[in-house]
N, C-alpha and C positions, 0 to 999 in steps of 0.2 A: 503493500500500500503506500502509496507515494506521498499522499497528503489527506489529513483529515482536518477540515477548518474547525476552530471552535466557534464560528457564527452558523453552522449548520445545526447547532443545538441551541439557538436561541429560541426563545419565545415569551411573548407580552403577558406578564401577570399583574392582574389588577392588586394595587398595594392592599386594599381591604379583605384580598384571602389569604394573608398572611397570618395563620393561627398566633395569637397572643398569649392564651391560657391553655392549660390543658382541660378535657372535659369532666365533669364530676365522674363519669362512670368510664373507666379506660376503654372498656369493649363496645361501646357507643358510638364509636367512629365511624366514617362512612367506610366502605370497602370497594374499591374498581377493581374488577376480575379482568386481565387483559390476556387473551389468547395468544400466545405468541406467533402460532401459524396462521391464523386468520384477521389477524387484528380486530377480532370483536371484543365488544367490551359488555359487561353486564354489572348494575349496581346493587350493593347488599350492605348489610352492617356488619361490622367486624365480628362480632359474636357470632356469626354465620360462618365463619372460616374453617370449622370442622368438617362442614359439607365439602370442601373441595381438598380434605386430605382422606387418604384410603388405609386401611390396615395395612400393615408392610412399611409404611412411608416413614422418613426419617427425617423432624424437624431440627434444624441446627439452631440454636441461641447462643448468644455473645453473652456470657455472666460475668462483664465486665463492669466495675463499681465507679461511679464519677465521684471524684473528690471537691471539696469544696473550694475549687481551686483559685476563687478570684480574693485576692486579698485589698483590703482598701488602708492606705497607710500614710504616712509623712515622711520628711527629709529630715533628717534628727539635725537641730540647729535652725533651720528655717523655716519649718512647720509647714511647709509647701507641698500640697497635694500630690499623692502617687499613687498609682493602681499596679498592682503586681498578679501576672497571671501563672501558675505554675504550669510548666508543659513536661517535664520529664527529670525525675530524680538520678542524678549523674552517679553521687555515690553518700552515703551517709547524709549530712545535713544539707550537702550542694545540690541545687536544682537548676535546672536549667528554664528560665522564665522568660516572658516577656513583660516589659514596663514600659509604662506609659507616665509622663513623659520621658520617653527614652534617652534623649539629648542631656538630660538634667542631671541622668544616673551615669556618671563615670565612674569606672574602677576607684575603689575605696568609696565611694559615698555609702553613708549609713541610714538604714530605715527602720522605723519603729512602726508596729501595729499594735491596737487596743490596748493604749496608753504604756506601750513598753512590753506587754505580756509576751510579744515576740518583736524581737530584734532581728537585723539582718545586715551584711554587708555585699556590696556588689564587688565582684571579683574580677570578672573580666568580660568583654563582648565577644561574643562567638558568632556564627555564620547566620545571617538574616537579621541581625543586629540584636538577636536574644541577649541575655544577659544571664551568667552565672553567678548567682547568689549563695552566701551561707547563711544558714539560718542559727539563731541563738535562743532557747526558751528553757525554761524548767519543765520537768516532768514528760509528758508523752508527746511527741508532734501531732500525730493525728489527732488528738484531742484536743490540744490549741488551736489546729486549724478548724474541727468541726464548730468549736465555738466562736472563733474570729470570721472564717471563710463564706462567700458566698458561692451559691452554684454559676458555674461560667457558661451562663448561658449565649446563645447566638447573637451575634451583633443585630438581626431582623426582630429581636424579642426585646420590646421595649418596656413591657410591662414587670413590675416586679413579683418574683413568685414566691405565692405564700406558704406553700409546703414544701419543703426540699426534696422530700420523696417524690413527689410528682414527676421530677426530672432523673428519675432511677427507675429502672424495670425493677418488677416485683421477684425475679430471680438473681438481682445483683448481687454479686459474692466476692469478686477480688477488687480491690482499689487500685487505681491508676490510671482512668481517663478524664480526660479534660472535656468531654463531650459525651452526651448518651447514645448508646446505639437505638436510635429513636423507634425503628419500626418495632421494636421489641416492647416499647410502652402501651401498647393497646391489650396485651395480655393480661388477664388477671389469673391469680392461683386457680380458680374455679374452672376457666376455659384450660387451662394447661392440664388438669386433671382429667377433665372431659375428653381431650384430645386423646391423652393416654389410654384410658380406659376404651377409647377408639381402636385400640391397638395401633397406633402410631408410636413410635420410638422418638424420645425427645435425647439431643446430644447437646453437652454444653461445649462449649470450646470459650477461649479468652483473646480478645484484643482489645488493647489499650487506646483507646480513640485518641488521637492527637488533633490539635486544633487546625492541624494541615487540611483537613477534612473540610473546613470553609475558605481555605485559598482558593482564589480565583484563579483558573488557567490565564494565564498573561500571553502566551504565545499563540499566535493566530493558527500556526501547523501545529496543531495538538500533539503529535510525536514529539515537538521539541519540550513538551512540559516534564518537567523533574518532579515525580511522586514523593511525597514525604514517607519518612519512614516510621513504622509501628511495630511495637513489641505483642506477638502473639503465642499463645499456647495450646496446645491440644493433647489432650489425656490420652493412655492407652484405650482407656474406655470409651472415648468418645470416638475414637480411631476406629475402633473394633465395630462401634454400632453403625458408622456411615459406610464402611466397606462392607459389614454383613448387608445392609439394605441394598447396595448395589448389585451385589453377588445374587440376591433374592429376587433382584429384577422390580425393587421398590424404587421410590423417588426419594433425590436427598432436596429438600425444602429449606432453604437458608433463609432467617428472619433477618434482614438488613445486608447492606453491603460489607458491613463490616464481618460477619460471619462467613459471607460468600468469599470475599478476599483471604480468610483465615483458611478454609477448605482448600481453595484453588492454591496457595503458596504452600499449605503440609503435603500436597498430592505430588506423588511421583508422575512420569509421562504415560502410566499404564491406568492413571486415575486414581490409583490406591493411595489413602490418606495415610501417611506417617507421622506418629505421634514424635512428639517433641517442642522445643520452643525456639523463638529466631526473632528476627526482624526481618519484616516484609516492606517492599516498595513496589509492591505488585500493581501495576495499572493497567486496569481492562476497559477496551473501548471495542467498537466495532470491528470485526475481524478476527478477535480473541475465541479462540474454540475452548469451550469450558469442559474440564476435567471431570469433575464431579457433581456442580449442581445441575438441576433439573429444573428447578422454580424457584421463585424468589417473592418474599414479602417484604415490602419496603414503603417508605413515605414517598410524598412528592419533594421532588428537589429543585433545587436553584436552576435557571438557566445556564447553559456553558458550562455547569461544573462537572467533575469527572465522575458524581454519582449519576447524574444522566447518562452520561457517556457509557457507564457499566451497565444500567439497565438497558440502552441501547444496543449494547453488545448482546446481550441476552433476546431480546424481542425484535428488535429491526428501529431503526431511527424514525423512520416513517409512522411505524405502530405506536410506538412511544410518545410521538408528540401528537399524533393525532389523537391517543389516549389522554394526553393531557389537555388538549383543546375541549376535550369532552367535559374533563373535570372542571374545567374553569366554568364552561357554559352552566354546568350544574352546579355551581358555586361550592365545589369542593373545598376543603379547609387545607393548605398548604405548609409545609416545611415542618420543624421537631415537634411541634404541638397540633400537628395536622391530621388530615385523614390519611388512608392508607392503600396502596394497589398490590395485587397480587398476580404476578406474572406466571400463566402456566403453560 
């Protein structure tokens, strides 16, 4: 493939369709089902998702947990406001962060949060202007963070989140994400139990979502875009469930682009998922041949984003853009707290 243009994935989205708040009942989101072969769409409620799963299928969920990674504080000595977003723990109490305003936070700058409950020093500037920061505190870092930190909601959500747990899946387990795997936000424990009782296997994998997931594609030729790196882990149990499903002729259905990127990264050339952990920079766009995934449950994504490109790799660009136009006509809610789409 010579060229794939970013503008090929553009669509016009009315601002008012960007969901600002989560629904009271997680499973009451609307569900648009897209047939990847014919492009046909149908409209449902998310709790009906079980109707599209068959005994012998395997549902793959990302059990990462979002940390309250947004810290509001001040520069020591000046009292000037500063915002720090934790991106990745490098080692011990040293974190790679995104700092605003960055220009004022040169190496050596000291920062205070929560009246000094948490203190920090900027160590160095690394790639893309991120800062390495060392934190100082009494007690346990996670507890201090839970007290002072806010959920790092995407920039297009302007409302304040009333309940931290609503930007967390009901099966979130391992802390490390700067953003939620949002396709999973629609599941309730009851719905998952119902799905398992219907003979569907559930496999949990872990991919810690970085803020790179919101980073716009700047290159007009998509193939020149450099994908961000994220840490993933696949247990022996999860790999076994997925491989067993494929051997028996069942479908592997990933919940979210993060679960999809995890299983595709962990698979060998024959499509067998290998247990283990590592970092992935996999970039999935039209032309990609899926090794493991058969179907996908995913939210509605930003125009020209790597996420729309991934969905287009599975269902075809025209099918996806037509389905998005249908969703806009039907006033579906978009992005992190929005409605959901299933590609079969």
